[in-house]
C-alpha positions, -999 to 999 in steps of 0.1 A, spaced: 399 -813 -549 391 -786 -524 420 -798 -503 444 -797 -530 433 -762 -539 438 -751 -503 471 -768 -501 481 -750 -535 469 -716 -522 488 -720 -488 519 -730 -508 516 -697 -529 507 -676 -499 538 -689 -481 561 -674 -507 576 -638 -507 549 -613 -517 572 -591 -536 585 -617 -558 551 -631 -564 538 -597 -575 568 -594 -599 562 -628 -614 526 -618 -619 537 -587 -637 561 -607 -657 535 -631 -668 513 -601 -681 543 -584 -698 552 -614 -717 523 -610 -740 531 -575 -750 571 -571 -748 595 -586 -773 621 -609 -759 649 -583 -751 626 -558 -735 612 -589 -715 646 -602 -702 655 -565 -693 624 -564 -671 633 -598 -656 668 -585 -647 654 -553 -632 629 -572 -610 655 -596 -601 678 -570 -589 650 -555 -569 644 -588 -553 678 -596 -543 680 -564 -521 651 -573 -502 650 -587 -468 631 -617 -479 659 -626 -502 683 -625 -472 656 -646 -453 655 -672 -481 693 -677 -482 696 -678 -444 669 -703 -442 685 -723 -471 718 -727 -453 701 -732 -418 680 -759 -434 648 -745 -423 615 -731 -436 617 -695 -447 594 -669 -428 588 -643 -453 576 -607 -442 571 -588 -474 601 -566 -471 
């Protein structure tokens, strides 16, 4: 069980940090916002993420068929 938890934590830690922060904020917001406001917030966060260096790295890594190296930018 410990190994599975460590593997899961490592998998999360390897993801783009800003996208993870936004995902966490969206999970919290889902409890208090109605659907249209929630979807607006999703669109705002997605727009911000698409302008990051990590997004460009994700696309480049996908096209090069290599693991992405996220830096939180």
